[in-house]
N, C-alpha and C positions, 0 to 999 in steps of 0.2 A: 124333253124337260120333265122332271118328276113332279108329282102332285105336291110334294112338300115344299119344293122351291117356289111353285106358283103361289101357294098359300102364304109363304113368307113375304113375297113381294107385295101381295095384296094388303097384308097387315101394315107394311111400311108406308104404302100410299095413303092408307086411311089415318095413320097417326098424324096428329096436328104438328105443324112446325113449332119449334121452340121459340118462345118470345125472348127478346133480349132482356137481360137482367136489368132491373131498375136501379139506378144509382142510389146509394144510401143517402138519407136526408142529411144535408150539411157536408157531404164528402166532396161534391163537385159543385162548382158555381154554374149558374145558368149560362148558356152560350150567349155571347154578345151578338146583337143584331148584325146582319151583314153590312159591311161598309163602315162599321164603327170600331171593330176590333183593332187594337194597336195604333189608333190615331193619337199622335202626340199633341198634348195640350200646351198652353202657353207656359205653364209652370214647368213642364218637361223641357221646353226650349230654354227657359231661364237656367234650369239646373245643368243642362248640357253645356250651355255657353259659359256658365260659371266654372265648371270643371275644366273646360278646355282652356279658358283664358288664365285661370289660376295656375294650371300646371304648365303653361308655356314658359320656357326659360326667360324669354325676353321680358316678361311681366315683372319678375323680381328685379332684374337688372335695371329696367326703366324706373321703377319706383325708388330704388336705392339711389340711382343717379340723380333723380329729380330732387330728392330730399337733400342730398349732399350739395348739389348745385345751389339750392336755395340758401342753405346755411353758409356754405363756403364762400360764395361770391359776396354775400352780405358782410361777412367778417373781413374779407380783403378790402372791400370798398370802404367799410367803416374805419379800418385801420389806416388807410391812406388818406382819409378825408381830413384828418387833422392838419397835415402839412398843406394840403390843397386849400383848405379854408383860411389858413394863416396867410397864404400868398394871394388871396382873392382881393379884388378891389371892393369898395363899399357897395357899388352897384351890383356886383356879382354875389355878394353876401346876401343881398335881399332876395335873390332867386335861389339860394341854396335850399335844397329839398331833402331833409333827413329821411322822409318816408321813401321817396324814390331811390335814395342811396342804399337803404337797407333792403330794398326789394328788387334790386337789379337782377337777382337770380331768376325772376319771373321770365325774363327774356329767353333764357336758355331752357327753363322748365316747360315753357309752352311748346317748344320743339320736341322735347323728350316725350311728353304726354301725347302730342299729336302723332308721333311715331308709333306709340303704343296703340292708338286708335286705328292707325292704318294697318298695323300688323294683325289686329283682331280679325281682319277679313282677308288681307292679301296672303297671309300664311295658309289659309284654307285654299285659295286659288292655286298657290304654288304647289301644295301637296295633293291637290285634287280632292280633298275631303269635302269640299263644298258640294260635290255631287251627292255624297252620302247624306249631308245635312239637308239638302233640298229634297232628297228622296224621303227622308224621315218626316220632314216638315214641309209639305208642298206650298203652304201659304208663306210667300216670301216676305210679306209685310210683318208677319209674326216673327220670322227669323231676324229681320232688321231691328225691330223694336227690342227683342230679347238681347241682341248684341249691344244696342245703345244703353239699355238699362244696366247690364252687367258692367259695361265699360264705365258708366257714370258712377256705379257703386265702388269702383276702384279709384277712378280719377278724382272724385270729389274729396274724400278724406286725404288722399295724397296731396292734392292742391292746397287744402286748408293747412295741413301740417307744414307744407313747404313755405307758405307765406308767414305762418306764425313763427316757425323756426327762424326764417330769414329776418323777420322783424326783431325778434328778441336778440339774435346774434348781432345783427347790424347795429341796433341801438346801443348795445353794450360796447361794441367796438367804437362807435362814435363818441360815446361818453369817455372811454379810456383815452381816445386821441385828442380830446379837448374840443371837438366840433359840436355844434348844436345837435341836440337829440330830442326825441319825444318819448312819451310813455303811452301805454295802451289806453289810458283814460283820456288822453288829449284828443281834441277834435280831429276827426278824419282817420284816426289810427285803426279803429275797428272796421271802418268802411274799406280801408285799403287791405286789411288782412282778409276779411270775409269776401269782399269783392274780388280780390286777387285769386282766391281759391276758386270762385265761380268762373273767373276768366280762364283759368287753367283747365277746368272741366270742359268749357266750351271748346278749347283748343283740342282736347282729346276727341270730342265728337266731330270736330272739323276734320281731324285726321281720318276718322272712320268714314265720313262721307267721301273724302278724297280717295281712300282705298277702294271703296265700292265702285267708283267711277273709273279708276285707273287700273285696278286689279293687279298690277305688277308692283312687287315690293320695292325694287330699285327705282322705278319711275315715281312711285309715291313718296319715297324718302327724298328724292331730288326736288320734287315739287314742293313738299312741305318745307324743306330747308330754304328754298328760294323765297317762298311766300312769307315765312315767319321771320327770317333773318336778313336775307339779301336785299329784298325790295325796301324794307324800312331803312336799312343802312344807306342805300343808294338814293333814296327819295330826295334828299336835299340837292343832289347834283342833277336832277331831271330839269328839263327846260321849263321856265316860267310857271304857268298855271298848273301844269302837270305836277310839278314839285309841290306846290301848295296843296293841291287836292290830295295827292298821295300821302303827304305828311299828316294831313288832317283826317282823312276819311278811310285810308287803308285799314281794313278791319283789325289786324293785329296791333297796329299803331294806335288806332282809336280805342280799342278795348284796353290797351295797356295803360291808358290814362287813369284807370281805376285805382292804381297803386301810387299815384302821385299826390303830393300835398300842395305844391305851387301851381297856381292857375296861370297858364300861358294863354294870353288872349288870342293867339293865332291857332290854338288847338281846341278840341272839344273838351267840355267838362267831363268829369269821371263817369257819371251815369249815362249821359248821352253817348259817350264813346263806347261804353259797355253795351248799350242798346244797338249800336251799329254792328258790333261784333256778334251779338246774339242774332240779329236779323240775318246776317250773312250765313251763319250756321244753319238757321232754319231753311233758307233758300237752298243751300247746297245739300242739306239732308233730304229735302223734297226732291231735288233733281236726282240724287243718288237712289232714292226709292223708286222713282219712275224708271231709271236705268236698270236697276236690279230686277224689276218685274218683267221688263221687255227683253232683256238680253239672256242668251243661253249661258248655262254654267260652263 
């Protein structure tokens, strides 16, 4: 090896290593502490749930169907009420309820919004996107609360517009048919409209709780259909005490009293009935939360 080569290697060994270039001030953000980078916040969860539920095709269909059902059934009931009222006996006329007649659409609207609540979670299980959701947001309680908040943000105005539209359309039809009718300023009218909107919102959250526990879209739809429509319709045919209890305390039936004006002594009053429905939703949502935490995706 030549002397020049040896001197060159000695020079390289003595030369200090280059320091990494410092980033320019303001050009790069400070690195996030380990374990905090990319962690989704509650606002992120709300935003993700809003985008997902808003862009789901079923959401638009359900909202439109709910509004149409509220106004359409109110108009049909109000139009036919004139002939029915004219044929009623004096005793039956005393129990005629213009409020309940114009808000019959709530019976169907509770099912449509409950289905929307169920689809808010079962659609994720069906497509397996729930795995991605829980990977991005490991805190399942945060996911559930975000879903409930976004669902309420859609169901509440939809429910209010459904009851208001049904009331206005139904009372107009009642007036045209010659049957007794009421105005918004009459006692009980605003209670029925606003309370009916809250009742429909509870129905949507009830559907969410059912969807979390059942997870299957088909089974959830069947369960909600049976609990909101079939059981109340068949309740009078149940034997003895079971018929009385179901008619009075079954949550959808009890909660539906909020849209009535006539006080049936055998049924709960509007706000106590609404309280029964709200309590049922709280219990089921708590059970859904516990199930959601313990069960694998």
